[in-house]
N, CA and C atoms as a LAMMPS dump frame, in Angstrom:
ITEM: TIMESTEP
0
ITEM: NUMBER OF ATOMS
327
ITEM: BOX BOUNDS ff ff ff
-5.0000000000000000e+02 5.0000000000000000e+02
-5.0000000000000000e+02 5.0000000000000000e+02
-5.0000000000000000e+02 5.0000000000000000e+02
ITEM: ATOMS id mol type element x y z
1 1 1 N 188.998 268.904 105.832
2 1 2 C 188.971 267.826 104.855
3 1 3 C 189.319 268.384 103.47
4 2 1 N 189.824 267.525 102.641
5 2 2 C 190.158 267.964 101.289
6 2 3 C 188.887 268.213 100.487
7 3 1 N 189 269.071 99.475
8 3 2 C 187.86 269.358 98.594
9 3 3 C 187.366 268.082 97.932
10 4 1 N 188.276 267.207 97.571
11 4 2 C 187.895 265.968 96.895
12 4 3 C 186.996 265.112 97.783
13 5 1 N 187.338 264.988 99.047
14 5 2 C 186.533 264.182 99.966
15 5 3 C 185.189 264.831 100.261
16 6 1 N 185.168 266.141 100.424
17 6 2 C 183.916 266.851 100.667
18 6 3 C 182.993 266.717 99.459
19 7 1 N 183.534 266.868 98.252
20 7 2 C 182.734 266.731 97.035
21 7 3 C 182.175 265.311 96.932
22 8 1 N 182.983 264.326 97.232
23 8 2 C 182.528 262.924 97.185
24 8 3 C 181.378 262.708 98.144
25 9 1 N 181.513 263.177 99.376
26 9 2 C 180.453 263.004 100.376
27 9 3 C 179.168 263.714 99.942
28 10 1 N 179.305 264.887 99.349
29 10 2 C 178.131 265.637 98.889
30 10 3 C 177.405 264.89 97.774
31 11 1 N 178.153 264.344 96.835
32 11 2 C 177.549 263.597 95.73
33 11 3 C 176.878 262.337 96.251
34 12 1 N 177.519 261.637 97.173
35 12 2 C 176.919 260.431 97.736
36 12 3 C 175.663 260.751 98.542
37 13 1 N 175.619 261.926 99.18
38 13 2 C 174.414 262.332 99.901
39 13 3 C 173.243 262.537 98.935
40 14 1 N 173.537 263.004 97.726
41 14 2 C 172.499 263.195 96.718
42 14 3 C 172.096 261.88 96.064
43 15 1 N 173.07 261.014 95.848
44 15 2 C 172.816 259.736 95.189
45 15 3 C 173.792 258.709 95.756
46 16 1 N 173.324 257.961 96.717
47 16 2 C 174.167 256.971 97.394
48 16 3 C 174.62 255.832 96.51
49 17 1 N 174.018 255.693 95.331
50 17 2 C 174.393 254.626 94.407
51 17 3 C 175.51 255.033 93.456
52 18 1 N 175.974 256.275 93.574
53 18 2 C 177.028 256.757 92.674
54 18 3 C 178.325 255.993 92.91
55 19 1 N 179.01 255.722 91.829
56 19 2 C 180.351 255.146 91.916
57 19 3 C 181.309 256.308 91.724
58 20 1 N 181.855 256.803 92.819
59 20 2 C 182.692 257.995 92.762
60 20 3 C 183.936 257.79 93.62
61 21 1 N 185.046 258.268 93.115
62 21 2 C 186.313 258.168 93.83
63 21 3 C 186.853 259.573 94.06
64 22 1 N 187.484 259.781 95.198
65 22 2 C 188.102 261.068 95.504
66 22 3 C 189.603 260.855 95.634
67 23 1 N 190.354 261.697 94.967
68 23 2 C 191.813 261.597 95.007
69 23 3 C 192.379 262.925 95.47
70 24 1 N 193.161 262.869 96.502
71 24 2 C 193.846 264.055 97.026
72 24 3 C 195.341 263.763 96.881
73 25 1 N 195.858 264.103 95.717
74 25 2 C 197.243 263.77 95.385
75 25 3 C 197.765 264.776 94.373
76 26 1 N 199.028 264.683 94.042
77 26 2 C 199.578 265.504 92.969
78 26 3 C 199.079 264.922 91.652
79 27 1 N 198.12 265.579 91.061
80 27 2 C 197.443 265.069 89.871
81 27 3 C 198.409 264.838 88.712
82 28 1 N 199.48 265.62 88.652
83 28 2 C 200.418 265.494 87.541
84 28 3 C 201.298 264.254 87.643
85 29 1 N 201.21 263.539 88.766
86 29 2 C 201.939 262.281 88.897
87 29 3 C 201.137 261.114 88.317
88 30 1 N 199.857 261.35 88.027
89 30 2 C 198.999 260.301 87.484
90 30 3 C 199.134 260.26 85.967
91 31 1 N 199.328 259.089 85.44
92 31 2 C 199.504 258.905 83.995
93 31 3 C 198.154 258.836 83.294
94 32 1 N 198.181 258.97 81.976
95 32 2 C 196.961 258.97 81.185
96 32 3 C 196.16 257.687 81.388
97 33 1 N 196.817 256.567 81.605
98 33 2 C 196.116 255.297 81.797
99 33 3 C 195.217 255.327 83.034
100 34 1 N 195.578 256.089 84.043
101 34 2 C 194.768 256.216 85.249
102 34 3 C 193.39 256.789 84.917
103 35 1 N 193.329 257.753 84.029
104 35 2 C 192.095 258.462 83.725
105 35 3 C 191.134 257.655 82.856
106 36 1 N 191.634 256.64 82.169
107 36 2 C 190.798 255.848 81.261
108 36 3 C 189.634 255.16 81.978
109 37 1 N 189.728 254.947 83.265
110 37 2 C 188.705 254.22 84.018
111 37 3 C 187.45 255.052 84.289
112 38 1 N 187.483 256.355 84.032
113 38 2 C 186.383 257.229 84.428
114 38 3 C 185.459 257.59 83.273
115 39 1 N 184.17 257.764 83.606
116 39 2 C 183.18 258.235 82.64
117 39 3 C 183.205 259.749 82.536
118 40 1 N 183.576 260.425 83.619
119 40 2 C 183.736 261.875 83.635
120 40 3 C 184.656 262.247 84.786
121 41 1 N 185.155 263.486 84.747
122 41 2 C 186.092 263.981 85.748
123 41 3 C 185.515 265.258 86.354
124 42 1 N 185.507 265.334 87.676
125 42 2 C 185.166 266.579 88.36
126 42 3 C 186.483 267.162 88.844
127 43 1 N 186.805 268.336 88.366
128 43 2 C 188.107 268.944 88.62
129 43 3 C 187.926 270.185 89.496
130 44 1 N 188.599 270.202 90.646
131 44 2 C 188.573 271.36 91.547
132 44 3 C 190.009 271.636 91.988
133 45 1 N 190.844 271.862 91.009
134 45 2 C 192.276 272.014 91.261
135 45 3 C 192.632 273.46 91.559
136 46 1 N 193.734 273.646 92.282
137 46 2 C 194.115 274.97 92.75
138 46 3 C 195.066 275.723 91.84
139 47 1 N 195.597 275.075 90.828
140 47 2 C 196.517 275.832 89.976
141 47 3 C 196.258 275.555 88.498
142 48 1 N 196.595 276.52 87.71
143 48 2 C 196.315 276.481 86.276
144 48 3 C 197.091 275.37 85.586
145 49 1 N 198.325 275.126 85.987
146 49 2 C 199.136 274.082 85.365
147 49 3 C 198.47 272.716 85.529
148 50 1 N 197.973 272.429 86.723
149 50 2 C 197.3 271.151 86.969
150 50 3 C 195.998 271.063 86.179
151 51 1 N 195.262 272.154 86.115
152 51 2 C 194.013 272.169 85.332
153 51 3 C 194.304 271.921 83.85
154 52 1 N 195.341 272.554 83.326
155 52 2 C 195.719 272.339 81.922
156 52 3 C 196.105 270.882 81.679
157 53 1 N 196.788 270.273 82.639
158 53 2 C 197.211 268.873 82.52
159 53 3 C 195.994 267.953 82.405
160 54 1 N 195.042 268.098 83.326
161 54 2 C 193.845 267.253 83.302
162 54 3 C 193.004 267.564 82.068
163 55 1 N 192.934 268.821 81.697
164 55 2 C 192.207 269.216 80.495
165 55 3 C 192.747 268.488 79.26
166 56 1 N 194.054 268.481 79.093
167 56 2 C 194.66 267.818 77.927
168 56 3 C 194.294 266.333 77.892
169 57 1 N 194.334 265.696 79.057
170 57 2 C 194.019 264.267 79.118
171 57 3 C 192.538 264.038 78.824
172 58 1 N 191.665 264.825 79.442
173 58 2 C 190.232 264.665 79.213
174 58 3 C 189.856 264.857 77.762
175 59 1 N 190.411 265.879 77.132
176 59 2 C 190.129 266.135 75.716
177 59 3 C 190.679 264.998 74.86
178 60 1 N 191.885 264.56 75.143
179 60 2 C 192.494 263.477 74.356
180 60 3 C 191.701 262.177 74.448
181 61 1 N 191.179 261.87 75.672
182 61 2 C 190.436 260.629 75.876
183 61 3 C 188.925 260.789 75.676
184 62 1 N 188.48 261.996 75.343
185 62 2 C 187.053 262.31 75.194
186 62 3 C 186.271 262.008 76.47
187 63 1 N 186.838 262.369 77.606
188 63 2 C 186.164 262.227 78.894
189 63 3 C 185.636 263.604 79.294
190 64 1 N 184.322 263.738 79.504
191 64 2 C 183.782 265.033 79.927
192 64 3 C 184.375 265.473 81.276
193 65 1 N 184.58 266.775 81.413
194 65 2 C 185.156 267.352 82.628
195 65 3 C 184.212 268.417 83.162
196 66 1 N 184.005 268.401 84.473
197 66 2 C 183.326 269.488 85.159
198 66 3 C 184.415 270.188 85.964
199 67 1 N 184.699 271.428 85.621
200 67 2 C 185.746 272.189 86.298
201 67 3 C 185.092 273.208 87.214
202 68 1 N 185.442 273.164 88.484
203 68 2 C 184.907 274.111 89.464
204 68 3 C 186.069 274.794 90.154
205 69 1 N 185.953 276.09 90.35
206 69 2 C 187.039 276.805 91.001
207 69 3 C 186.617 278.183 91.463
208 70 1 N 187.532 278.835 92.144
209 70 2 C 187.29 280.193 92.628
210 70 3 C 188.509 281.052 92.36
211 71 1 N 188.262 282.322 92.298
212 71 2 C 189.325 283.317 92.283
213 71 3 C 188.83 284.428 93.191
214 72 1 N 189.421 284.504 94.365
215 72 2 C 188.963 285.433 95.403
216 72 3 C 187.507 285.128 95.707
217 73 1 N 186.6 286.07 95.466
218 73 2 C 185.188 285.861 95.792
219 73 3 C 184.363 285.391 94.607
220 74 1 N 184.978 285.157 93.487
221 74 2 C 184.273 284.766 92.274
222 74 3 C 184.383 283.251 92.078
223 75 1 N 183.235 282.59 91.983
224 75 2 C 183.223 281.153 91.742
225 75 3 C 182.789 280.868 90.316
226 76 1 N 183.222 279.731 89.785
227 76 2 C 182.802 279.364 88.435
228 76 3 C 182.739 277.855 88.289
229 77 1 N 181.888 277.424 87.388
230 77 2 C 181.774 276.015 87.025
231 77 3 C 181.696 275.966 85.502
232 78 1 N 182.496 275.112 84.897
233 78 2 C 182.534 274.978 83.453
234 78 3 C 182.459 273.504 83.083
235 79 1 N 181.694 273.202 82.06
236 79 2 C 181.638 271.841 81.538
237 79 3 C 182.463 271.789 80.259
238 80 1 N 183.354 270.822 80.19
239 80 2 C 184.233 270.667 79.032
240 80 3 C 183.928 269.316 78.395
241 81 1 N 183.438 269.355 77.175
242 81 2 C 183.123 268.13 76.446
243 81 3 C 183.922 268.157 75.148
244 82 1 N 184.778 267.178 74.998
245 82 2 C 185.673 267.115 73.838
246 82 3 C 184.904 267.228 72.537
247 83 1 N 185.356 268.106 71.658
248 83 2 C 184.803 268.358 70.336
249 83 3 C 183.389 268.955 70.351
250 84 1 N 182.892 269.34 71.534
251 84 2 C 181.574 269.973 71.615
252 84 3 C 181.63 271.334 72.301
253 85 1 N 182.61 271.549 73.158
254 85 2 C 182.719 272.825 73.861
255 85 3 C 184.188 273.228 73.916
256 86 1 N 184.407 274.455 74.342
257 86 2 C 185.792 274.909 74.493
258 86 3 C 186.471 274.143 75.624
259 87 1 N 187.729 273.849 75.44
260 87 2 C 188.479 273.195 76.498
261 87 3 C 188.952 274.242 77.505
262 88 1 N 189.463 273.799 78.639
263 88 2 C 189.916 274.738 79.672
264 88 3 C 190.992 275.667 79.125
265 89 1 N 191.943 275.107 78.408
266 89 2 C 193.054 275.898 77.867
267 89 3 C 192.597 276.838 76.756
268 90 1 N 191.484 276.514 76.107
269 90 2 C 190.986 277.329 74.994
270 90 3 C 190.154 278.519 75.469
271 91 1 N 189.638 278.452 76.671
272 91 2 C 188.769 279.504 77.206
273 91 3 C 189.607 280.719 77.585
274 92 1 N 189.248 281.888 77.049
275 92 2 C 190.018 283.084 77.416
276 92 3 C 189.858 283.396 78.903
277 93 1 N 190.93 283.794 79.521
278 93 2 C 190.925 284.172 80.936
279 93 3 C 190.94 285.688 81.039
280 94 1 N 190.289 286.201 82.078
281 94 2 C 190.303 287.647 82.288
282 94 3 C 191.731 288.099 82.546
283 95 1 N 192.143 289.146 81.866
284 95 2 C 193.521 289.614 82.03
285 95 3 C 193.649 290.703 83.083
286 96 1 N 192.52 291.263 83.507
287 96 2 C 192.581 292.352 84.479
288 96 3 C 192.147 291.914 85.872
289 97 1 N 192.337 290.644 86.195
290 97 2 C 191.955 290.143 87.502
291 97 3 C 192.88 290.689 88.583
292 98 1 N 192.291 291.023 89.724
293 98 2 C 193.093 291.433 90.864
294 98 3 C 193.751 290.2 91.457
295 99 1 N 194.895 290.387 92.046
296 99 2 C 195.606 289.288 92.676
297 99 3 C 195.278 289.29 94.159
298 100 1 N 194.85 288.136 94.665
299 100 2 C 194.513 287.969 96.071
300 100 3 C 195.38 286.871 96.66
301 101 1 N 195.644 286.928 97.951
302 101 2 C 196.368 285.834 98.591
303 101 3 C 195.558 284.549 98.472
304 102 1 N 196.252 283.418 98.442
305 102 2 C 195.593 282.118 98.303
306 102 3 C 194.556 281.911 99.391
307 103 1 N 194.793 282.437 100.58
308 103 2 C 193.905 282.19 101.706
309 103 3 C 192.795 283.24 101.847
310 104 1 N 192.53 284.041 100.835
311 104 2 C 191.553 285.134 100.947
312 104 3 C 190.199 284.627 101.412
313 105 1 N 189.679 283.616 100.763
314 105 2 C 188.332 283.164 101.081
315 105 3 C 188.295 282.542 102.469
316 106 1 N 189.324 281.81 102.829
317 106 2 C 189.354 281.19 104.147
318 106 3 C 189.412 282.238 105.248
319 107 1 N 190.165 283.301 105.041
320 107 2 C 190.338 284.284 106.117
321 107 3 C 189.299 285.39 106.084
322 108 1 N 188.605 285.568 104.949
323 108 2 C 187.589 286.626 104.841
324 108 3 C 186.328 286.088 104.173
325 109 1 N 185.536 285.349 104.926
326 109 2 C 184.322 284.763 104.317
327 109 3 C 183.305 285.809 103.931
């Protein structure tokens, strides 16, 4: 199953009254008007370009973002609140990270 659907099911298991939508699509095909309907965005995207795209929209519309991701065996969660915290693009990234194949975690749990 896609990460979006698994995350949705997990949130609904915690709070069945949540109004949550899961989208498994090319996020960069969605226009800014699409994002206006949300109170917050949970972002678990696989590439930096897509994360930067959603970050720009969230900051512009003042929609809080929860960004979750992994790099090899390292997981992270960041909250991005417009004008209160650093945005995704503003956060310095480690420059000495080792490069792992995309499937590292799947093939080596």
